[in-house]
C-alpha positions in Angstrom: 93.8 117.5 80.7 93.8 113.9 79.4 96.2 112.3 81.9 96.1 108.7 80.8 95.4 106.7 77.7 94.1 103.2 76.8 92.7 101.1 79.6 95.2 100.4 82.3 95.5 96.9 83.7 93.8 97.9 87.0 90.6 99.1 85.2 90.4 95.8 83.3 90.7 93.6 86.4 88.5 95.8 88.7 85.8 97.1 86.2 83.9 100.0 87.9 83.3 98.9 91.5 81.2 101.9 92.7 79.2 104.6 90.9 78.3 108.0 92.2 75.9 110.7 91.0 76.5 114.0 89.3 75.8 117.1 91.4 72.4 118.5 90.3 71.8 121.3 92.8 73.6 123.8 94.9 74.8 122.5 98.3 76.9 123.5 101.3 79.3 121.8 103.7 82.5 122.4 105.7 85.1 121.2 103.2 85.1 120.5 99.5 87.7 118.2 98.1 88.4 118.5 94.3 89.8 115.2 93.0 88.6 111.7 93.7 91.8 109.8 93.4 94.1 108.3 96.0 95.1 111.7 97.4 91.5 112.9 97.7 90.4 109.7 99.3 93.1 109.8 102.0 92.4 113.5 102.7 88.7 112.7 103.0 89.5 109.8 105.4 91.5 112.2 107.6 89.0 115.0 107.6 86.1 112.7 108.3 88.0 111.2 111.2 88.5 114.8 112.5 84.7 115.3 112.5 84.5 117.4 109.3 81.6 117.4 106.9 83.1 116.7 103.5 81.9 116.9 99.9 84.1 115.5 97.1 83.8 116.1 93.3 85.7 114.9 90.3 85.2 115.7 86.6 85.6 112.0 85.7 84.4 108.8 87.3 86.2 108.4 90.6 89.8 107.0 90.5 89.9 107.4 86.7 92.8 109.8 86.5 96.4 109.2 87.6 95.2 106.7 90.2 94.1 104.3 87.5 97.4 104.7 85.6 99.6 104.1 88.7 101.8 100.9 88.8 101.1 100.9 92.6 104.7 100.5 93.8 105.3 101.8 97.4 108.8 103.0 98.1 110.4 105.3 100.6 113.0 106.2 98.0 112.3 109.6 96.5 113.1 110.4 92.8 116.1 112.4 94.0 118.6 110.1 95.8 119.2 110.9 99.5 122.8 112.0 99.1 121.8 114.4 96.3 118.7 115.6 98.2 120.8 116.5 101.2 122.8 118.8 99.0 119.6 120.4 97.6 117.4 120.9 100.6 119.6 120.3 103.7 120.1 117.3 106.0 117.0 117.7 108.1 114.5 118.0 105.3 116.1 115.4 103.2 116.5 112.7 105.8 113.0 113.3 107.4 111.4 113.1 103.9 112.9 109.7 103.4 112.0 108.6 106.9 108.4 109.8 106.6 108.0 108.1 103.2 109.2 104.9 104.9 106.7 105.4 107.7 103.8 105.9 105.3 104.1 102.4 104.0 103.2 100.9 107.4 100.6 103.7 107.9 98.9 102.7 104.7 98.8 99.1 105.7 97.0 100.1 108.9 94.3 101.8 106.8 94.1 98.8 104.4 93.5 96.6 107.5 91.0 99.0 109.1 88.7 99.2 106.1 89.3 95.6 105.1 90.3 96.3 101.6 91.2 93.3 99.5 93.8 95.3 97.5 96.7 92.9 97.5 98.9 94.9 99.8 102.2 93.0 100.2 105.5 94.0 101.7 108.5 93.6 99.3 112.2 94.3 99.3 113.1 97.2 97.1 116.1 96.8 94.8 117.8 99.9 93.4 120.3 98.8 90.8 122.6 100.0 88.1 123.2 98.4 84.7 126.1 100.7 84.0 129.6 100.5 85.5 129.8 104.3 85.6 127.0 104.5 88.1 128.5 102.1 90.7 130.3 104.9 92.6 127.1 107.0 92.5 125.1 104.0 93.9 127.8 103.5 96.6 127.5 107.1 97.7 123.7 106.6 98.0 124.2 103.4 100.0 126.5 105.1 102.4 124.2 108.0 102.9 121.2 105.7 103.7 123.3 103.5 106.0 124.6 106.6 107.8 121.1 107.8 108.6 119.7 104.5 109.9 118.0 103.0 106.9 117.9 99.2 106.7 119.9 98.6 103.5 122.2 95.9 102.1 124.8 96.3 99.4 124.5 93.6 96.6 127.5 92.7 94.5 127.3 91.6 90.9 127.6 88.0 92.0 124.7 88.3 94.5 122.5 90.1 92.0 123.1 87.3 89.4 121.8 84.8 91.9 118.5 86.8 92.0 118.3 86.6 88.2 119.0 90.3 87.5 121.6 91.6 85.1 123.3 94.5 86.9 126.6 95.6 88.3 125.5 96.5 91.8 122.4 97.3 93.9 121.0 98.6 97.1 118.5 96.3 98.7 116.0 97.9 101.2 113.6 96.1 103.4 111.0 98.8 103.1 108.9 98.4 100.1 105.4 97.2 99.1 102.9 96.7 96.3 99.2 96.9 96.1 96.3 97.6 93.8 95.9 101.3 94.5 92.8 101.6 92.2 91.0 98.9 94.2 92.1 100.4 97.5 91.1 103.9 96.6 87.6 102.8 95.6 87.3 100.8 98.8 88.4 103.8 100.9 86.0 106.1 99.2 83.2 103.6 99.8 84.2 103.4 103.5 84.3 107.2 103.8 80.8 107.4 102.3 79.6 105.2 105.1 81.0 107.8 107.5 79.2 110.7 105.8 81.3 111.7 102.8 79.3 112.9 99.8 80.8 112.2 96.4 79.7 113.7 93.1 81.6 112.4 90.0 81.4 113.8 86.5 81.1 117.2 88.1 83.6 119.8 86.9 84.5 122.9 89.0 84.8 125.9 86.8 85.5 128.7 89.4 86.5 129.0 93.0 86.2 132.3 94.8 85.7 133.8 98.2 82.4 135.5 99.3 81.4 136.7 102.7 84.0 134.6 104.6 82.9 131.5 102.7 84.4 129.9 99.6 82.1 129.3 96.6 82.9 126.7 94.0 80.8 126.8 90.8 80.3 123.8 88.6 80.1 123.7 84.9 76.3 123.5 85.1 76.2 126.6 87.4 75.6 124.9 90.7 77.2 126.4 93.8 79.1 124.5 96.5 79.5 126.7 99.5 82.2 125.6 102.0 84.6 126.9 104.6 87.6 125.4 102.9 88.6 123.8 99.5 91.3 121.2 99.2 92.7 120.7 95.8 93.8 117.1 95.2 93.7 117.2 91.4 97.4 116.3 91.0 98.9 117.3 87.7 95.8 119.1 86.5 96.4 121.7 89.3 98.9 123.4 87.0 95.8 125.1 85.6 95.0 126.9 88.9 98.5 127.6 90.3 100.5 130.5 88.9 103.8 129.4 90.3 105.8 127.1 88.0 106.2 124.1 90.4 106.3 121.0 88.1 107.5 119.8 84.7 105.0 117.4 83.2 106.2 114.1 81.8 104.6 111.3 79.7 105.2 107.9 81.2 104.5 104.4 79.8 103.6 101.1 81.4 103.1 97.4 80.5 101.5 94.4 82.1 102.7 91.0 81.0 100.6 88.0 80.2 100.0 85.9 83.4 102.7 83.4 84.2 101.9 79.9 85.5 104.1 80.8 88.5 105.6 84.2 89.1 109.3 84.1 88.4 111.5 83.7 91.5 113.1 87.1 91.1 109.7 88.8 91.6 108.3 86.8 94.5 109.5 89.2 97.2 111.2 92.1 95.4 110.4 95.2 93.4 113.0 96.9 91.2 114.1 100.2 89.9 117.3 101.4 88.3 119.6 104.4 88.1 118.8 105.2 84.4 117.4 108.6 83.6 114.5 108.1 83.1 114.5 105.1 85.4 112.8 101.8 84.8 110.7 100.0 87.5 109.3 96.5 87.8 106.9 94.6 90.1 104.7 91.5 90.1 100.9 91.4 90.6 98.6 89.0 92.6 97.5 87.2 89.4 101.1 86.4 88.4 101.9 89.2 86.0 104.8 91.5 85.8 104.2 95.2 85.5 106.9 97.5 84.3 107.1 101.2 83.5 109.4 104.0 82.3 110.5 105.5 79.0 109.5 109.0 80.3 109.4 111.9 77.8 108.5 115.5 78.2 104.7 115.9 78.0 103.6 117.9 74.9 99.9 116.8 74.6 97.9 113.7 75.1 97.7 112.9 71.3 101.5 113.0 71.0 101.9 110.9 74.2 99.5 108.3 73.0 101.1 108.1 69.5 104.3 107.0 71.2 102.7 104.0 73.0 103.4 101.3 70.3 107.0 102.3 70.1 107.4 102.5 73.8 105.9 99.1 74.3 108.7 97.6 72.1 111.4 99.6 73.9 110.2 98.6 77.4 109.9 95.0 76.4 113.5 95.1 75.1 114.7 96.9 78.3 113.1 94.1 80.4 115.0 91.5 78.5 118.3 93.2 79.1 117.6 93.3 82.9 116.0 89.9 83.2 117.4 87.8 80.3 116.1 84.5 81.7 112.5 85.6 82.0 110.2 85.9 79.0 108.0 89.0 78.9 104.9 89.1 76.6 103.0 92.4 76.9 99.3 91.9 77.5 98.3 95.5 78.4 99.9 98.8 77.8 99.0 102.3 78.8 100.4 105.8 79.1 100.0 108.5 81.7 101.1 111.9 82.7 103.1 112.7 85.9 105.2 115.6 87.1 108.7 116.2 88.4 109.5 119.0 90.9 112.9 120.6 91.2 113.7 118.7 94.4 111.5 115.5 93.9 109.3 116.6 96.8 105.6 117.3 97.1 103.7 120.6 97.6 101.4 121.0 100.6 99.5 124.0 101.9 98.2 127.3 100.5 99.4 129.2 97.5 97.7 132.3 98.9 97.6 132.8 102.7 94.5 135.0 102.4 92.4 132.3 100.7 90.9 129.1 102.2 92.2 127.0 99.4 94.7 124.2 100.2 96.7 122.0 97.9 97.9 118.4 98.6 100.1 117.6 95.5 102.1 114.4 95.7 104.1 114.9 92.5 106.7 112.4 91.2 107.2 108.7 91.6 106.2 108.8 95.3 102.7 110.0 94.6 101.1 107.4 96.9 103.4 107.8 99.9 103.4 111.6 99.5 99.6 111.5 99.6 99.7 109.7 102.9 102.0 112.5 104.2 99.7 115.1 102.8 96.8 113.5 104.7 98.6 114.3 107.9 99.3 117.9 107.0 95.9 118.9 105.6 94.1 119.4 109.0 96.9 121.7 110.1 96.6 123.8 106.9 92.9 124.1 107.5 93.3 124.9 111.2 96.2 127.3 110.5 98.5 125.5 112.9 102.2 124.6 112.3 103.3 121.3 110.8 106.8 120.5 109.5 105.4 119.3 106.2 103.8 122.7 105.6 107.3 124.2 105.9 109.3 121.6 104.1 106.9 121.3 101.2 105.5 124.9 101.0 105.0 126.9 97.8 107.6 129.5 96.9 110.3 127.5 98.6 
């Protein structure tokens, strides 16, 4: 599946920092990770720290799937608002999901510091706003739910929002948010893991995975065999090809990066933004004084159809930016499209699809792909060791 188009901003500014070989022979190890994006990198980091011998493969260059297309905003807010999620999955699962997403932001910062990644990690306030009067009561319900369960939130009136420079009727401001260059971080993390024993083979496509004599055998397109005890699928939206259960609806999404400003506008110095629209818009700044925005989601049909929409979506998103920030000029410099997925409850999927197989999935679907990946990193060792973990229950298949 072609899950992104054009060259995203992150690829332009970072080029190709590390290169890895194709697999050219049959090999064996303890664990095989399929997918060399942010999810695979975090899973590798966890498994190596647990003393596992790990091989990683990707059919592309590393980090060149969804990771390259990400706008790299870190939020504890899930695509489904807390007060609605409580209705869907119950109080305990909903609140803990929000709490754990919040925790992952600081957990991720600890990894950034440990591996000394110059990925521009910066804490920001997260502003969830409405540009429609009809959504004010909805937003108020969400504010009260978050406040009741201990989240550090502040209600912003229309007058307070106008002082920021945002055109909106009301907003929830949360202290827990951040931005980073996830493409740079993922490359740095993979390089760090290689120094600890990880073997990476990119441009290596797995055609078949099957059990044989208490081992799991993965066969590449060229016919080479990777023999392991366990396989961890971190292939994101492409996993729909290997999972029979209908767990995700694929969407096309679109993003823009502005030309660099001489100084980043005040509204973007310490805040990220997203709104109550369906599909929602989201905005952030970058370390080199650009503004990145995304949205305009459509049902995914195929890559060709998605890419054909990009010129029109660039105009639509630029117009939407002007409505939200009328005093800030926005001249698009880069634009790209990607594919992501929505689950029925906005939550990820972790664990096995078949308890009899040694195949595990860490799938951080939705707008919280990065924070879900950090959570998945914590659950993967339990899945492999067949020990309980709350994440393996909350985010199991066939739920």
